[in-house]
N, C-alpha and C positions, 0 to 999 in steps of 0.2 A: 339977259342977252343969250341967244342960243350959242352953244359952243361952236367955235370955228373948227371945221374939219381940216386936219393937217393934210397937205397934198401928198399924193403917193410918191414914194421914193423913185428916182429915175436911175436906170441901169444902162451902162454901156458895156456890151460884150465885144471885145476885140477879137475878130476872127470868127468865121463860120465854117471851120473844118469839122472834123469828127468831134473834137472836144467842145468847140464853140456851140455847135448844134445841140450837143448833150446838155450843156449848161443852160442854153435857152429853153430847152424842153423842161429842164428841172425847175427853172424859174416860173414857167407857165403852169407846171403842175402844182407848185406851191400856191400860186395866185393866178388862177385861170382868167381873172378879169383884168389882169395887169399888162396885157400885151402892149397897150399903148404907151406904157412907161419903160419899155425895153427897146433899146436901139442897138444896132450892130455896126461896127466899123469894118468896112471892106475896102479893098483897093479900088481905085477908079476903073471903070470899064476900059477895055483896050480900044474900043472904037465907038463911033457915034450911035450905031445900032444898039450897042449895049447900054449907052446912056439913056436911050429912050425906052428900053425894055423895062418892064416892071419886075423887080426881083421877087422870087417865090416867097421869101420871108415877109414881104410887104402884104402878101395875101393873108398872113396870120395876124396882121395888125401891127407888126413891128416896124420901126423906122430904120432906114438905111442911111448911114453916115459914111462919106467917102474920104479916104486918106491913105497914103502909102507910107507905111512905117519906115521903109528903107530910105526914102528920099525926103520925108517931111522933117522940118526943123523942130527943135524942142519947142520954140515959140508957137509954131504951127500946131503942134500936138496940144499945147496948153490951151489954145483957143478952142480946140475940139472938146477936150476933157472938162473944161470949166463948167459946162452946162449940166453935168451929171453928178448925182450924189454918190453912186457906187460905180467903179470901173473894175471889170473882171478881164484879165488878160488871158486869152485862150490861144494865142499864137506864140510859137517858140522862137527859134533862131533863124527863121527863113529870111529875116531882114539883114542877117550877117552879124558878126561880132559887135557887141556894144548896143544892140537893139534893146535888150531888156533894161540896161542902165538908162538909156535915153527915154524909154517909156516911163520908167519910174521917176526920173527927174521931172518929166513933164507933169505927171500925176501930182507930185508934191508941189510943184510951182502953181498948178491950177487950183490948189486948195480943195481937191476932191475929198469928200467926207470919209469915204471908205474904199480901200483898194485890196483886190485879190490879185497878186502878181502871178506870172507864169512860174510857179514853183511846184507844179504837179509832178513830183518825182521823188528823189531820195532826200534824206535828212542832210541838208547842206551845212547845218551847224556842226554835225559830226564829221562829215566828209571834208569840209573846209577847203582851203586853197591847196594847190599842189597835188591833186588827185591823179594827174595825168590827163584829165579831160578839161580843156580850157573853158568849155561852156559851164562846167561846174563852178569854176572860179568866178565867172560872172554872176552866177546865182548867189554865191556867197557875198559878192559885192552888193547885190540888191538888198539882201537882208541887212547889211551894215547901213545902207542908205535909209531904210525904213526905221531902223532902231535909233538912228541919229536924229530923229525929229519926233514931234508929238502932235502936230496939227492934223495929220491924216491917220485915221485908224487903219489897221491892216490885218488881214487874215491870210496866213499861209496854209494851204491844204497839201499835206504830204501824202502822196498816194502810192509811192513806189513806182515801179515800171508799169507801163500799159501792158495789160495781159497779152494782147496780140503781139507785142514786140518779142515775147518769148519765142514765138514761132515764125518770126520774120526771117526768111531765108538769108538775107544779107547779114543779119546778126549772127546766125549760125549756131544758136544755142541748142535748139531742138529741131531735129529733122524727122518729121513723122513718116516720111516715105521710106527711109533706109531700114528701120528707124534707129535714131541715135540721139543721145543726150550728152552734152558737154557740161562739165562742172568748171567753174571759174575759181581757181585758187585752191579749193578744197571741197570735198563732197559734203562737209558739214556746214560750209557757208550757206547763208540763207538769203532769200529774196522776198520782198513784198510786191505784189502786183494788184492792180485794180483795173476794171474795164472803164473806158470813157463814159459809157452810159451810167455806171454807178458813180463815177466822179461828178458828173453833171447833177445827178439827184442829190448827192451828199453835199456838194458845194452849195446848192440852193437851200438845203436844210440847215447847213451851218450858218448861212446868212440870215435865215429866218428864226434862228434859235433865240429863245428867251430863257434866262437873261442874255442880253446881247453879248456876243463874243467879240472881244477887242484885243488887238495887238498880241495875237497868239498863233503858235503853230499848232494846227489840228491834224491829228493822224487818222487816216482811214486805211482800210485794206480789204481787198476782195479775197486775198489768200496770202498766207505766209508759209514758206516751206524751205527745207534744205534741198540741195541738188539731189541728194539720195531720194528724198521724198518725191521730188519732181519726176525722177526716172521711174519710181514706183507707180506714180499716177499715170504716166504715159503707158506703162506696161498694162495697168488695169484697164485703161481705155481701149488699147489695141488688142488686148487678150494674147499678147506674146512678148517674149523677151526683147529688150532694146539693148543696143550696144552702148556701153558707158565709157566715156573718154574724159579724162581730166586734163585740163590745160593748167599746169602749175605756174607759179609766179615767174620762174625763170623763163619759161616759154613766152608768157604774155609780155614780159618786159623786152625780151629780144625781138618779138614781133613788132612792137611799137618802135623800137630803135631802128629796125630795118625798114619800116614803112611809116615814117613820122607824120605823113599827111593823111593817113588812113584813119578816119573818124571811128569806124567800127572797132578796129583794134584798140583804140584808146578807150572806147566804151568797155571792152572786155576787161582791160586792166582796171578801169575805174570801178567796175562792179565786183571785182575779185576781192571782196572785203568781208570781214566778219562783224562790222559795225556800219551803221549809217544807211544801209540799203534794205534793211528789214526791221520790222517791229512786230510784237505779238499782236495777233488779231484781237485778242480778248481785251486789249487796252485801248482800242480805237473808238472814235466817235460813233461809227455805225454799230459797234457792239453795245456801247453804252445806251444808245437810243433804240436798240432792237430793230435796226433797219436791215432787211435782207439784202445780200449782195451775191454776186456771181463768183464762185471759186473756179479753180482751173478745171476740175472734172466737169462742172456745169458748162463752162465755156466750150470745152471740147465737144460736149453733147450738142450744144447749140450750133456749133460750126458744122458738125456732121449733118444735122437736120436741115441746115440752110440750103 
């Protein structure tokens, strides 16, 4: 008898923002013929015209699935997720507190074969609970949920901060106009950063890796540096000195105490660490596989050329 061909794995990517699109592109680069096996979960259109309009991703052969993470029940999400072999969550906390726990609970109840949760950030095993950033606590909860079962395989991709977030004016870490660089806690503290484009390619490569990666935290990095090295890189890019300002722990704690509802100040405090927010680039999946990535100087050059 001829060998029965195993059907292609089916993927559901939750969200089509910057990271979701990067993951979709990564999956299609790995398997250009597999567009029909990739679906994307998006919020329902706001009006009837949107319901009738064809989404641009459908033009690539992808399928659109509709559901609102903020309002959908766990049972409703289970019904959506149960049709897919692999679910990749590429949407963060837009649905409000508890969203990632709800998604994870639904994935596990649906019996999904493999799950990549929204953990594209710091090492939550090291950071743990009580970092000063409530969303970090929820991420630690998700890891506990995944490790408390064995039916669904999981892969956590630790990426560090998105490279662009370094330069986000609201975050206030780097100001290229002044120019100024702030250090969080100490000039020797380090950060790991990765671009969404690299995260998408690397996530797809991790999923396709043989032997199959199961129930592991996989570390990737576009760049890892101290705040001193960051200031040096900015000076090298601009060709002039930058102002260097350190926000010590006393200042960061007092800022959070004075503005308890300010998420950015909480992020400043959460990232002011010498562990959990950085790892050596040489030890990463991309280094082991020889996959080229975009470091900070290259990102700055690309930004200038855009």
